[in-house]
C-alpha positions in Angstrom: -11.3 2.0 -27.8 -11.6 3.6 -24.4 -8.5 5.0 -22.8 -7.9 5.2 -19.1 -8.0 8.5 -17.4 -4.6 9.6 -16.2 -4.0 8.6 -12.6 -3.5 11.3 -9.9 -0.2 11.5 -8.0 -1.1 11.4 -4.4 0.8 12.8 -1.5 1.4 10.5 1.5 3.3 11.0 4.7 5.6 8.3 6.1 6.7 9.2 9.5 9.4 6.5 10.0 11.3 4.1 7.8 9.9 1.3 10.0 6.2 2.2 9.3 3.8 -0.3 7.7 1.3 2.5 6.9 1.4 6.0 5.5 -1.1 8.8 5.9 -2.9 9.8 2.7 -3.0 13.6 2.6 -5.7 14.4 0.1 -7.4 11.0 -0.4 -6.8 8.6 -3.3 -8.8 6.6 -5.8 -8.1 3.1 -7.0 -5.2 3.2 -9.5 -3.8 6.5 -8.2 -0.1 6.5 -7.4 2.3 8.0 -4.9 6.1 8.1 -5.2 7.9 6.4 -2.4 11.6 6.3 -2.4 11.6 7.1 -6.1 9.3 4.1 -6.9 5.6 4.3 -7.8 3.2 3.0 -5.2 -0.3 2.1 -6.4 -3.5 2.4 -4.4 -5.7 -0.7 -4.7 -8.6 0.9 -2.7 -10.0 4.3 -2.3 -8.5 6.0 0.7 -10.2 9.0 2.4 -8.0 12.1 3.2 -6.2 11.6 6.5 -6.6 7.8 6.6 -3.9 5.2 6.5 -2.7 3.1 3.5 -0.8 -0.2 3.9 2.8 0.1 2.6 3.3 -3.6 2.5 1.1 -6.7 2.6 0.0 -7.4 6.2 -1.2 -10.8 7.5 -3.9 -11.2 10.1 -2.1 -10.8 13.5 0.7 -8.6 12.2 1.7 -5.6 14.3 1.0 -2.4 12.4 3.6 0.3 12.8 3.1 4.1 12.5 5.3 6.7 14.1 8.0 3.9 14.2 6.0 1.9 16.8 3.1 -0.5 16.9 -0.3 1.2 16.8 -2.3 -2.1 16.7 -2.8 -5.4 15.0 -4.2 -6.3 11.6 -7.4 -8.2 12.2 -7.3 -9.7 8.7 -5.0 -9.8 5.7 -4.5 -6.3 4.1 -3.0 -5.8 0.7 -0.3 -3.3 -0.1 -2.1 -0.1 -1.2 -5.3 -0.9 0.7 -7.1 1.2 3.3 -6.1 0.5 6.9 -8.7 1.6 9.5 -11.1 0.2 12.2 -12.5 -2.4 9.7 -9.1 -4.3 9.6 -7.1 -2.9 12.5 -7.4 -3.5 16.3 -6.0 -0.5 18.1 -3.3 -0.8 20.7 -4.4 2.6 22.1 -7.1 1.5 24.7 -9.8 0.7 22.2 -9.8 4.0 20.3 -9.6 3.7 16.5 -6.1 3.6 15.2 
């Protein structure tokens, strides 16, 4: 019987309690976890270092908050623990990637 490799504990930065995304400090693999408010948070996609991860499920059209303010709009549904980047986020910052 194969056993699963232990998951890594990943460091994320949440800048405001109102944020919908966190910054993944060192990158994460599927199944890795971060501790948020004393609760485990599981990554459902690989996240490159410095990129954003969804802290909650987002629907297409939802405003996405970082820094406590909207940085853009989800262009499609995004699962909690998934990568948030130009492929699923329209920036509110003049067309630059969010």
